[in-house]
N, C-alpha and C positions, 0 to 999 in steps of 0.2 A: 608124569603120565596122567592123562585125563580118564576118569572112570565113566566111560560112555554108558555102561549098563545102569549106573546110578542116575544119570540124566534121563535115560529111557524110563526108569522106574518112577521118577518124579513126574514125568509127563503122563504116564499111564494111570497113576494113582491119584491124580488131581483133576479137577474139572474146569477151573477158570484161571486164565493167565493174562498178565499184563506184561508187555514187552516195551523196553525203552533203551535208549542209547545216548551217546554224548552230544553235547551242544554242537551245532553246525555239522551234522552227520555227513559222512562220505559214503561211497558206494559199498564199502565193506560193512559199515554199520547198518545201512538200510537193507542191503541184500541179505545180511544175516537175519535181521528181523523178519523180512518178508518170506524168506525161505522157511524159517521156523513157523511162521503163521500157516504156510502151505501144509506143513507137517501136522499142525494142530487141526486144521480143517479136515484133513483126511481121517483124523481120529475123532471127529465130531466134538471137539472141545470148544469152550467159550473163550474168546480171545479179544484183546485190545492192543493196538500199538499207539502209545502216547509219547511223543517226543517234545522236548523243550523248543526246538527250532523248527522252522518251516523246512520242508524238503527242498533242496536246491533245484532250480528249474531244469538243469541238464540231467537230473536223476529222476524226474517225475515219471518217466516212461516205465520205471520199475514198479511203480504203484498205480497201474492203470485203473484199478478198482477203488482207488482212494480209501484204502484201509487205514493209512496212517493219519492220525489226528494230532494237531498241535495243542500243547498243554493249556488248559483253562482250569484254574483252581476250582471255580464254581461247578464245573462239569465233571472234572476227573478225580478230585480228591476222594469222593465217596467210592468210586470204582477202585482207586488205589488201595483204599482201606478194606475192601471186601473180597478181592480176588484171592485165590488160594496161593498162587505163585507169581512172583515178579522176576522176570528174566532181565538182567542187565547185560547187554550185548556190546562187545567191542569197547568196553570201558571197565576199569577196575578201581575207580575213585569216585565216590559219591558226588563230590562237588561239581563234577562235569555234567551233572543233570541240572545244574543252576537252580532255577526257581522251583523245580520239582523236588529238590533234595529233601526238604523238610517233610513233605507228605510221604515220600518214599521211605524215609528213615522211620517215621512213626507208624507205618503200616504193620499190621500183624501178619501179613502174608509171609510165606517162606521166600527168602530172597536168594536168588541163584545168579552167580556171575559166570559168564562164558566169554573168555577173552584171550588175547595173545600178546599183551603188553607186559612189561616188567613193573616192579614196584607196586604190587597189588595191595590195596587197602583192605583191611579186614572189616567189611561192613555187611557181609552176607553170611547166611548159614552155610551155603555151599559155594566153593570157589573152584571153578574149573578153568584154570589158566595155564597156558603152556607157551612160552615165548619162542619155542622151536617151530611153531606153526607160522606160515606165511601171513595168515589172515584169520579173522574169526570165521569167515566163510569156509575156510578149509576145515575148521573144527566142526562146523555144522555138516560139511560133506562127510566127514568120518563118523559123525553121529548116525547118519542115515546108512552109510556103507557098512559100518561095523556091527550095528545092532539090528539092521533090517526092520527098523521101527515102521517105516513106510517104504514104498517104492519111489525111486526117482521118476520125475516126469519133466515136461518142458518148463513148467512154472518154477519148480525148485531149481532146475539146472540154470535157468536164466539168471536168477538171483545170485546163485553161488559163483557162476562164471564172472559176473560183473564184480562181485566182491573180491574174488581172487585176482582177477586181471588187474584191477586198479591198485590193490594193496601190494602187488609185486612190481609196480611200476611198469606194467605191460610186460611182465615176465623178465625183468632185468635185475631185480634186487637179489640179495644174498640167499633168501629162502626159496629161490626158484631151483628146485631139484628135479632129477628124473622122476622121482615118485610123485611130485606135484604135477608134472606134465602128464603123467598117466591118469591122475584124477581129472585133470582138465579135459583130457581126451574123452573120458567117459561122459563128461557133461556135454561135450560137443555132439555126442550121439543123439541128443534129444532136440535136434533141429535148432541148435544155437548158431547164429551167424556172428563170428568174431568181427567182421567188417561192420555190421550194423550196430553191434553193441559199442564198439570203439567210437563210431561216428556219433552215436547218440550222446555219449559221455564227453568226448573230447572235440567233436566237430560241429557242435551246435551252440556255441557260446553267443551271448548277446554282444553287440558292438561295444557296449559300455565296458565289458571285461577287457577287450582288446585295447581300448583307450587307457584303462587302468594299468594294464601290463606295460604299456609304453612308458608311463610315469614311473612304474616300479623299476624297470630296467635302467631308466635314466638316473635313478637314485643310487645305483650300485656303487659302492666304494670298496677299496681293498685295505686290508690291515694285516698285521702280523707278517710283514715281509712278503706279502702276496699270497699268504696261505689261508687268509680269511677274506671272504666276500660277504658284504651285508647290504641289504636293501631296506628301504623304509617306505611305508604307506601311511598317510595321515588321513584323518577324517575329512579334511579339505579335499584330498584326492578323490575320495569316494563321492563327495558332493559334486565336485566339478565334472566327474565322468558319469554320474548316475549309476555307478556300480554298487553292489551289495557285498556284505562280508564274505559270503560263500564264494564270490568271484576270485578271491585271493588264493584259493586252494591250488597248490602246485607251484606257485610263483617262486618259492624259495629254491626250488631245484635248479633254476637258471644260475644261481650263484655257484653251484658246483660244476657247471659246464665250463667255467673259466680255467684255463690251463694253470696248474700249480696250486689251485685252491683246494684245501683239505676240509675246511669248515664253512658252511653257508648259513647265514642268519637272516631272518626276516622279522623286522620290527613293525608291528601293525597297531596303530593307535586306535583305541576304542573310545566309546563315550565315557566309560568309567574306568579305564585302565589301559593296559597294553598286552597284546598277545605276541608271543615270540615263538618262531619256528626254528628248530635247530636241525641241521643236516651235516653229515660228515662222510668221508670216504675211508675205506680200509678199516683198521682196528682202532680208530679214534672213537672213544666211547662218549659220544656227545650226549647220551642220556645222563651221564654223570655231571656234565656241564649244566644241563637243564635242571638236574636235581638240586644244584646249588641255588636255584631260584624257584623252588617249590614246584618244579615240573618233573617230567619223566617221559617214558616211552621206550623206543627201541635203541639199540646201540648206535645206529646210524641215522635215526629219525625220531626226534622228540619234540616236545613243546611245553610251553607254560602260558598261563593266563593270569596276570597280576592286576589287582584293582587298586585304584587311588594311588597311582605312582606316576612319576614324571617320565615321559618318553626320553628326554635328553639324558636325565640322570641314569635311568635304567640302561640305556645304550652304552654309556661310559662304563658302567659296572660290568655288564656282560662282555663287552669287547675286551676289557682288562683281563677278565677271567679266561676268555677264549685265547688271548695271547699266551697265557701260561700253558694252555693245552698244546699249542703248536711250537713252543720254543725248541723242543728237542727233536722235531721232525726234520 
């Protein structure tokens, strides 16, 4: 159970806040940050949003006022050291802030984590984490709804709708409950257009992403007697298509669309390592598979990011482990 009254107290009794989230942020991460900023604005608080990564182009519409800034040590380390509160949203492991992690760790600010993923790392004074939530955006919804800290308005509703819609896979994942739909219905009352939000996020991709998707689909292979599907994207693929790292978001789900497949894997070669996305169906706890390789996340959706490793060697190791997961299915 999340103590929403304690979060309310932390907000009301402090003056300056810095908000951050994980590398390559998605709509849940950004929407949660921007919704919380709208709350802080209503309360006349001083605030900053500083992220390691640039906002993906298809999510820039959420930040029309350009509140989010990309981390620059020379500019932001002093701010990080001086604010009263640092909110970590949609992440619960410090390493996912990448180059920001040392400055954040060394800050004397009170550190507060608000998240819905499993395997939380103990790096904050306050840990408000509940994996039963569909999204961090839903947690922020309950913060407003349960504590009456501020009133909902269009700006808050837009951010939270985008956060919840995307992290539920457009309302098809396990945490999509009657209660969640009632919360979303309340957000829609604030002049939110589901058609427009969906189109902005999923219908306005650059041509380079579509070209990259073609290469990713062409790379799909089956393993584990057809119960595992995996795709691979290399740095050369990015260079050849002109795509960016954020364009890869969601590609792994195509692996699960193949009949008979229970585990989907995406191997993404980075300049300094490999990022792996893990997806599964049913009660296959793919987060445990990710955990074997220093990763984590949800039961059916997890990931890891490993540095200074060989793509070929890592693929062999993960596929071997994945085969053990599906042997008895």
